[in-house]
N, C-alpha and C positions, 0 to 999 in steps of 0.2 A: 392233642396238642403236639405230641412228638411227630405225628404224621405231617402236620402243617409246617412244623419247623424243618423237617427233612425236605419237604417239597420246596420251601423257600430257599433253603441252603443250596439245594441242587440247582434250582433255576439261577440263583445268584452266581454260583461258580461257573455255570455255562456262560453267563454274560461276561464274567471275568475272562474266560478263555477266548471268547469271541473278540473282546476288546484287545487282548494281547495279540491276537492274530491280525487285527487291523493295524496295530502299531508296527508289526513285522512287515506289513505291506508298504511301509515307507521305503523299503529297499525294492527297487524296480524288479518286476517279474523276470526271472531267468538270469539275474546278475550273479547270484551265488553259483548257479550251475555253470555259467559262462566262465567265471574265475577258476572254478575247480577243473574245468576242461582245458582252459587256455594257459593257465599258469605253468611256466617252464619247470620241468622236473629233472632235466638233464644238466649236468655240469657244463658251463660255458668256459672255454679256455681260448685265450688269444695269445699265442706265442709266435714270434716271428724271428727270422734270422737277423743277425746284427746289421746287415746291410739292407734290410727290408722291413724296418720298423714302421709302426703306424704313427702318422703325424696328424695332429689336429691344429688347424690354423683359424684365422679370422674368417676365411672363406670356405672352410671345410670342417664341419662338425662331425662328431662320431655319435650316431644314433643307433641304439640297439633295440629293434622292435620285438623284444621278447618280454612278456609279462612275467615278473617274478613275484612270488609271495615272500616268505621269509628266506633270507639268504645271508651268506658270508661273502664279502668281496675283498679280494686282495689284488693290489695293483702296484707295479713299479713304474714310476713316471719321472720324466725330466722336463723342466720348464726353462724356456729361454729367458734372457734378460728382459724385464719389463712385462712378462706374460702373466696373465691372470686366467685361471681355469675354473669354470663352474661345472661341478658334477651334479646333474639333475637326477634326482632319485624319486621313486614313487610317482613317476610321470604317468598321469591318467588323462586320456583324451577320448573324445566321442568315438564309439565303434558300434558295429551292429551287435545287438543283443536281442534274441528272440524275434528276429525279423523286424526290428525297429531301431532306428537311429535317432536318439534324442540329443540334440546339440547342447553343449555347455562350454564354459571357459575351461581350457586345459589347466591341470593342477600339477604341481611338483614341489619338492623341497630341494634346497641347494646347499651343497658343501663347496665353499670357495677356497681355492688355493692361490697364493700370490707370491711373487718375487719382489714386490715393491714395499713390503712391510709385513707386520705380523699382528693380526687382529682376530676378530671373531670368525669362526669357520661356518657355522650354520646360519641360514637365514630362510625366511619364507619366500614364496613366489613373489609376493608384492614387494618385499624388501629387496630382492635380487633385481627386479625389473625397474622399480620406481624409487627405491630408496637411495640414500647417499652412497657414493662410490668409495666406501671404506674397505680396507684390505681384508683378505681372508687369512687363513693359516699360512704363516711365512715359510717359504722354501728357499734354499740357496739356488740361484740360477746355474744351470749347467750340471748340477749334481743329481744323481739318482735318489729318489725318495720313495719310501714304501707307504702305501695308503691301505688301511683296513676299514671296512664298513660292515657293521652287523645290523640287519633289519629284522625286527621281531614285531609283527603286527604293525602298528603305527609308530612304534618307537625305533629311532635310528641312533646308533652309537658309532663313533669313528675314532681312529687313531691315525694321525698324519705325521710321518717322520718322527715317531716317538711321542708326539704331543697328543694327549688324551683329550678329546672333545666332550663336553657335557651331553647327556642324552637330549634328543630332539624329537618332537612329536610331529609326524607328517599328517597330511589330510586323509590319507588312505592306507589300508593295510596291504596294498599290492601296487604294481605299476612297472613301467619300463624305465630305462635310464638313457642318458645322453651326456656328452661332454662338449662344452663350448669354451673356446679360448678367445681372449681379447688381448691385443697389444703384443703379440708374439706367437710362439708355437709351443705345443706340448708333444713330446715323443713318448709313446707308450711302449715299454719294453715287455711288459707282461700284464695280463689281466685274467683273473680267474673268478668266476662267480659260482658258488656252490649252493644250489637250492636246498632248503630244509623243509621238513614236513610243515604243511600249512597250519598255522595257528590263528585263532581269533575269529575264524569264520562262523564258529558255533554261535557267537553273539548275535549274528544276523539271521539265524535260522528261525523259521516261523514257530517251530516247536519250543524254542527257547523263550520266546515272548508269550506263547500260550502259558508256559510254566510260570513266567514272571507275573502274568496277569492273575493267575490263580493263587500264587503265593501272596501277592499284595492284597488280593481279595480276601484271603484267609484272615488277615489282620482286621479288615473292616468287619467281617462276619463275627470274629471273636468279640469285638467291641459291641456289635449289635446284640449278640447273645448275652453279654455281660449286663447290658443296659435294658434287656428285655424288649428289644425292638425287632423281633423276628419278622413280623409281617411287612416291615418297611424294606426288607431285603428285596421283595418283589419289585416295588416301584423304583428303588435305587438301582437295581440291576438293569432294568429296562432303560431307565434314564441314562445310565452310564454308557450303554451301547450307542444310544442316539448322540450323546455328547461326543463320543469317539468318532463316529461317522461324520458329524458336522465339522469336527476339528481337523480331521485328516484328509477330507476329500479335496481340499484346495491347496494342499502342500505338495509341490512338485520338486523333487530333489535331483532330477535330471542326471540319471546314471551315476550317482555318487553314493557313497556310504554315509548316512547321517551319523553324527557323533553320538556316543553313548549317552551323554547328558541330554541331547535333544530327544532321543527315543524314550528315555526315562521320564522326561517332562511330558511327552505325549501320552504316556501311560498314567502319569501321576494325576493329570488334570481330571479325567473322568473318575478316577478312584477317590480323589478328594471330594468331587461332587457327590459320589455315592456315600461317602462317610458323612458329609454334611446333611444329606437328606435322611440318612439312617439315624443319626444320634441326636439331632435337634428335637427336643421334646415339645416345643411350642407349636401349636397348630398353625400360627401365622406363617411359619416357614415351609409348610407343605406346598404352598403355591409354587415353590421353586421347580417342582417336577413338571407342573403343567405347561409352562412356556417352552420348556425343552422338548416335550413331546409334541406340542403344537408346531414348533419350528421344524421338527423332524418330519411331521406329516406334510407341512407346506413344501419342504424341500423335495420330498418324494413325489408329491402330487403335482408339482408345478408343470411338469411336461404333459400331464393328463388333462389340463384345463384347455378347452377348445378355443378360448378367446385369447389371442396373442397379447393384447394389452394387459388383461388381468393376469396372465401367466407371468409377464414381465414384472408386474408389481409384486406378485407373490414371491418371485425369485429374489427381487431386491429386498423384500422384507426379511426373508429367511437369511440372506447373505449378511445384511446389516446386523441382525440379531446375534450372529456368531462372529462378526468381524473382529471383535476384541480378542476373543479366545484364539482365533486363527493367528492373529498377529503375535500374540504372546508366544505360542509354540513355534510358529514359523521362524521367528527371530532366532530361536535356539537351534532349529534343525535345517535352516536354509543352507544353500550351497556356499562354498567358499568364494564365490564370485563377489567382487567388491565394486563400489561405485568408482573408485580410482581406476581399477582395471578396465571397467566398462567404458569410462570416459576416454581412455586411450585406444583400446582395441575394439570397442563395440561389444554388445552383448553376445553371448554364446560364441565366443571367438575360437573355441576348439584348439587345434594344433597351431593356429596363427600366433599364439603367445610364445611358445617355445621357438618357433621358426623365426620370429622377429628378433628374439634374444640372440639367435644364431646368425643374424644378418641374412636371412633367407626369405624369399617371398614365393608363395606357391602360385604358379601360373597355369595356363591351360595345357602346357606341355610338361609340367613337373616343377621342381624347385629351381629357382634362379638364385645364383650367389653373386658376390661382389666382384669376382674375377671374370673380366670379359675384355675383349678387344673391340667389340661392336658398339655402334651408337645405341643409345638407350632412351626410350620414352617411358616415364613413370606416370600411370593413371591413378588419380586419387578420386574416390567417389563411392566405391563399394559395389556389392552385387546388385543392389536395387537399380543402380544407374547403368552398369555395363553388361551385366549378365542377362542376355535376351532369351534364355531358355536352353537352346541347343549349344553344345560346345563350339561348333563351327560359326555360330552367330555371335560369339562373345566379341565385344568391341576391341579388346586387346589383340585377339587373333586376327580380326579383320584389318585393323590398323597396321599390324606387323606385316601382313601379306602385301598391303597396299604400298607401304614404304619400301619394302624389299624390291617390289616390282619397279618402282619409280627410281630408286637409287642404285639398283643393281649391286647392292652389297648387303651383307647380313645386318639386320636390325633386330633389337630385342625390345619388346614392349611388355612391361610389368604392370600388374594391377592388383592392388590390395583386395583380398577376398572377403572383406568385412561384410557380415550378413546385413547389418543395419547401419551403414556408413553415412556420414554427412560431413560437410566441409571442415568445420573446426576439429572434429574428431580425427578425420583423415589427415589433416595437416599436422596435428599434434603427434600422431603415430609416426608419420614420415620424419618429422623433425627430430623426434627422440631416438628412433631406431634405424632409419634408412638413409641418413645423410651420407653414410659411407658408400652407398650404392652408386653415387656420383652419376646420375642420369644427365643427359644433355637437355632434356625438356621435361618439365613437370606440368602435367595437365590437372588442374583443380576443377573437378566436375561438380555441378550442382544439379540435383534432381528435383522433380516436381514436389517431393515431400520434404524439402529442406526445412520448412517451418512446422511440419507435423510433430506430434509428440513422439518421444522415443518409445520403442516397442515395450508394452507392458508397464509404462509409467505415465505420469502427468507432466513430465519435463519436456519442454520444446527442444528440438534439435538446435535451431539457431534463429536469430532475428536478422533483419537487414543490418543493424549495427554490428552484430557479432560477425556476420559474413564480411563486412567491410574491414573489420580488424584482422580477420584471418587472411584476407587477400593482401593487406598491407604487410603483415608479418611474412607471408610466403614470398611476396615480391622482394622484400628486403633481403631475405635469406638467399633467394636465387641469384640476386645481383652480387651478393658477397661471394658466392661459390661459382660464379660464371655460368649460370644456367638460365634457361628461358622459361618463364612462367606463361602458361596458356590457360585461359578460362574456357569452360565448356558448360553450356546450358541445355538441359534436356527439354523435351516437349512438356508443356504444362507448368513451367516454373512460375511462381507467384509474381504478380506485377511489380511489387516493390523490390523483390529480390532481383528481378531482371533489370530494373532501373539501376540498382547498385552495380550489377555486372557491367552494364553499358557505361556507367560513369567511369569505371576503371579502364574500360576499353578506350574511352576518350583520353585517358591519362597515359596510354601507351601500352597497355597489356592486351595482347590479341585475344579475341573472343570468338568462339564458334558456337552457333546456335542450331539446335535441331528444331525443325518445323513440322507441324502436323501435315501429313500428306507427302512429305519428302521421304524417299526410300532411305533406309538406314545406311546403305552403301554409299549414297550420295553425301550423307553427313560425314561418313568416314573419309571420303575423298577430300572433303573440305578440311577436315582436321589434319589429314596428311599434308595437304598443301601448306597449312600454317606451320606445322612442325618441321617440315623438310629443310628449310633454310638453316635451321639451328642445329642440325645433326652433324656431328664431327665425322669426317670421313677418314 
């Protein structure tokens, strides 16, 4: 009897350890090592002479591409009349980890300082970008103020000009920082960032979660022994591993640290299943183990079935059986990306979010800002429409070269680098963030997939009605700002979408169409011909 109990307990604890290890797999491979290797360990000091101070303006942000873990920040800063400064902390954006780049929407937390009022200092990324324009911590314009920020794991503390701010929870325990100013300028007299020993990373270690799994499993085992359910530890342990695998295999966190609550839930679900299977005395509940094991076998064997149709049906069956469990845990451990952010920036927007907040757009030659003397064309449509693969073949670069050659003056062509852009999303992003760019021509591009579903969702990008509303809004805005709106239709645009574009062309909005068989450069020449008369010299 003791031998049977010992074997059952040993097998069960091995299953608990494997389950905990799988939960630790929610953190992408190599991310912990990457952070430990890349996080800055040297003190950063920015001190300049009185006649050579660092200025941050609407057109010039301060971005510090150093990843910090825990740190103390001290800064002496002066804001001009009407200026508002956002200090972006724990700024995390896609980067190479273990030879893999997994895109996601950049994240950061914001400490806002303002000279136009005195209000709440901390705000989330979404609040800073899409929320109401309420004031941050009040500062007197033209006077020097001292700012202190302490970062410990995900917790941020701050004191601004003697005003203590409440603790704030960031999305990540590490990140870069940046400063963005609106409505004036900020002068940085001194900035010191002192790194502290990294804390909190132990929570994301695989061994930590192996220990958590065994510790929680000990509670289940104690209950099983108390209720004389020793033999059920074998079936519950095996079922627990299968539940964990089914639950976690479809959760993709895209280079982010999942929240502690999310990982605990991911561990709790299989343990609760094991407890249920172990302690329920009625025989009719034993069937709970069978479907889980069957689903696991189906999921493992689906690729081994030689008939594609049957393999697809098996896959659909396995996926539908665990869909509810996946949804429950995925909701708690999903990324901080939101529907509101995706609607404006598109999914997996990466650094585009912080750059848009700073009135910058990343082009083929680097970052473009709002300070320019050259004529400007702004392309809306995203990568799917304008990025033809090679950098030299990007529509923005080809159009810029064509216009420069024809006008004999410098011309700048900017294009939003949205991964999955479409007309209404692109216009909303331009209207909200890039009106200050003041281009001479705005090209609203429509691709062949304008009516397709958004990537990874069942939501359509836009209909003919929505496109018409977007064009009318864009035309009204351009007329108010003294700009020219130009429409562009790529090859393969749906017939009803093309009819809508031609209807607006008949109403006075220029339209350039790309045709099958026409060289791309010829389409670019046509687009340049339409844009050229509206460029200010």
